[in-house]
N, C-alpha and C positions, 0 to 999 in steps of 0.2 A: 504494500500500500504506500503510495507516494504522497506525503503530506506537502501541501503547497505553501508558498510564501504568503498567499492571501490568508490561509488559516492561521499561520503564525502571527501575522499582523493583527488579525481580528481578535485572537486570544489575548495578545499583549495589551490591547486597549481595555480589556476587562479589569486589569490591575490599576487603572487610573480612576480613583474614587472621585465621583462628582456628586453634586446635590441630588438627592433622591435615589442614590445607589443603595442596593440591599443585596442580601444573599439570593433573594428571588431573581433580581435583575441579572446577577452574575450567572446563575444557572440558566436563565433564559438566553443570555448571550452565548453561553457555551453551546447550547443546542443549535442556535442559529448559525454560529460560526462553523461547527462541525458539519452540519447538514449542507452548508454552502461550500465548504472548503475541502472535504474529503472525497476523492473520486469514488463513485459507486454508492455513496451514502445518500439515501433519499430522505432520511429523517433521523432525528436524534432525541434521546431523553437524557435527563440528568437528575439524579436523586441525591440529596444531601442527607445522610443519616447521622444524627447526633442524639445520644442518650435514648435510643430506641424509637425516636421519631424521625419522620422524613419530610423534606420539602421536595416537590416534584415540579419539573418544568419539561416541556416537550415542544419540538418544532411543529408538530402537527397533532390535532386533537385525537386522531385515530390511535396515536401511540399512547395517549393517556388511558384509553380503553384497554390497551394491551397490558400496560403496567398494572392497572386496577385488577385485571384478570389474574395476573401473577400473585398479587396480594391476596386475592380471594382463595386461590389454589394453594398459597404458601409454597409455591414451587415454580421453577422456571429458571432461565439463564441469569436473570438479574439477581434472583434470590441465591443462586449458587455462587455467583461472583461475590455477593455480600458476605456469605458465610465462609467461603474458602479464601477470600482475598486474592483470587487468581482470575485472570482473563478467561472468559467463556466464549467459545466460538460455535455457532450453528451454521454451517455452510449452506444447508437447505432444510428448512423447517418441515418440508413435506416428507423427508426421509429421516427425521429426528425421532428416535424411539423413546427418549427419556421423558418427554412432556407432551403426550398426545393431545390433552385438552388445551394446553397453551398453544400448541402448534395449530390447532383448528382455529383458534381465535386469531392468531397471527395471519394465517392465510386469508381469513375473511377481511382483515384490514389491509390486505395487499402486500404483506411482508413475506419475503422468501428466505432472507438470510439475516443473521443477527451476530453482532460482536459486542460483548459487554466488557468494559474495562473498569476495575475498581481502583480508585485513587485515594490513598490515605492522606489526610490533611489535619495535622495537629489534633488528634483524638477523634476526628470525624472521618467519614468515608463518603466519597462522591462516586456513585455508580453511573457510569456513562454508557448508554446503549446506542449503537449504530445499527441502522436498519436499511436493508437493500430490497429493492423490488425484484431483483434477479438473484439466483443462487450463486454462491461462491465468489462474491465481490470483495469480501474482507479476508485477506490471506496473510498479511504481515502486520501485526499490531505493535511491534517493538518501537519503531520511531514515533508512532502516534502516541503511544503510552507515555514515552519520555517527554514529548512536547506538552501533552495535557497535564502531566504531573507537575511540571515546572510552572506553567502558566496558571493553572487552577490554584495551586498552592499560594502563589503570589496574590492572585485576585482575592481569594477568601481571607487571607491574612490581612490584607489592606482593609477589607470591609469590616472585619472584626475589630481591628484597631480603631477604625473610624467610629464604629458603634460604641466602643469603650470611651472615646473622647466625648461623644454626644451624651452618653450616660453620666459621665463625671460632671459635665457642664450642667445637666438637668438636676443632678443631686446638689450641686453647689447653689443653684438658683433656689431650689426648694429649701435648703438650709438657711439661706439668707432671708427668704420670705418668712420662715419660721422664727428666726431670731427677731425680725422686725415686729411680728405679732406678739411675741413674748414680751418685748420691751413695752409695747402699748398696754398689755395686760398689767405689767408691773406698775406702770404709771397710774392705772385705775386704782389698784390696790393701795399704792402709796398715797394717792389723793384722798381716798376714803378713810384710811387708818392712820396716816401720818407716819408710817414706818419707813425704814430705809429700803433701798433697792434690793439689798441682799435679803432682808427679811421678807420682802414682797415675793421674791423668787422662791424662797423657802416655803412660803405659804402655797404658791402655785404647785410646787413639787409635792407637798404634803397632800393637797386635795387630789391631784392627779393620781397619786399612788393609792389613795383611799378608794377612788372610783375606778381605778384600773384603766385610765385613759392616758394618752400621750400629753405631755406638758403643752406642746404646740396646739393640739386639738382643744384642750381646756382653755388656753389663752384665746384662741380664735372665738370660742363660744362666749367668753367673757367680754371681749371687745365688741362682738356683734350685739349682745344684749345691751351693752352700754350705749352703743350708737342708736339702737332702737328707742331707748328710753330718753336719751339726752340729745341725740343728733350730733353730727360733727365727729371729729377725730378724738381718740382717747388722749388724755393728758400725757405728756412726756415724762419718763421716769427721772 
């Protein structure tokens, strides 16, 4: 199987994280690039398996039906590739004795040959399926596997790193918002009782522990009630 420069270029672009990029978009990009760039490949699927769950993308809707059939049967070339960690080749599904029910579905979807490549990526596995409408079109998976392993690893690592940055930013924003609402609640307590800021926070913490709620949630409730009763912002601590 001769991999093309177009395939290498298209796979490389998946590693460039842009706004709106996700694991789903990377998988979809893999299926489109492989279906377009591998000679004899009429369609492609990509399944990302992590912690027993899978994300699926396919270049054609008929292939989603085929993958769903494998999941129902709990058997087939993709399931074998996932369990064994090895490439699985089906030169002609019409003469394949291992999975007769799967083969029948494949033929109905216009599939005659299948090559499934498992790619391990940082504790996850990407199962990439190549489908041909003629028998015997996938014969040498070595170079393709190496190319996919390199580019898919980079693309997913970049996406996961990007997600971590977004998560950290969201957590920081949430923490800052929580700190602000706690300060407002402390101001309300201090204004009502004349206590210090430290004593006001101790009171918030005591009540939150008694009612088994987060300090920030209790503070938000106190500020909301104060605004409803008195209007305007809470007094500053």
